N, C-alpha and C positions, 0 to 999 in steps of 0.2 A: 239533319244528321242522318235520318232514316232514308231520305231521298239519295243522299250522297252514297250511302252504303248500297243501295239498290243499283245505282248507276255503276259503281265499281264492280259489284258482283256480276252484273250483266256483261261488262267488258271482259272480266276474267273468263266467264263462260263462253263468250265469243272467241277469245283467244284459244281456249282448250279445243273448242270444236274446229277452229281453223287448223290447228296443229294436227288433230286427228284426221282431218280431211286431206291435208297434204301428205301425211304418212300413208293413207290408203291409196291415194293417187300414185304415189311413188311405188307402192307395192304392185300395182297393176301396170305401171309404165306409162302413165299419162301426165306426169308432173314435170314435163319438159318445159324449159323457159320459152316463152313466146316472144318472138321478135315483134316489135311495135308496128313495123311496116307490114309484116305479114298478117297481123291481126286486124289491120285497118280494113274497113269496108270500102270496096272500090265504089267511087262515086262517078257516074257517067259524066263525061265532058259535055258541056253545053256551049253553044255558041254565045259569045258575050253580047251579041247584038239582039235587039228586040225588047219588047216589054216583058215584065216578069210573068205575065199570063201566057205569053207566047213560049217562054222558056219552060214553064210548068207543063204546058201541053206537049212540048217536044219531049220532055222527060217522061211524061205519062205514056206517050206513044212508043218511046224506046223501050220502056219497062214492059209494055203490053207485047211488043214484037218479041222481045227476049223471052218472055214467058211462053208465047205461042211456039217459039222455036224449040224451047226446052221440052215442052209437052210433045211436040212432033217427034223429037229425038227419042224421048222415052217410049213413045208408041212404037217407033221403028225398032228400038232395042228389044221391046217386049215381043213384037212379031217375030224377030229373028230368033229369040230364045224359044218361042213356041214352035217355030219351024224345025229348030235344031232338036228339040225334045221329041217331036213327032217323027223325025227322020231316024232316030236311033232305036 
């Protein structure tokens, strides 16, 4: 009986916290419904041929290339911002 009361009280507390969280998010404008397709993480497409190890290496190389590209783009944007700030 004691355990049942503990579980029920925890569920009630969780519900109250959830309701307060939703209320706060709506107050700041962040409680918009999220489309399931928009929230899904994009998975890079792999070729269906080859061994699993080859596919894993292909994915690893693609992620590394994407990360390097993002870092280079960030560096370029930072350099442009510095140049713009120094020019003014």
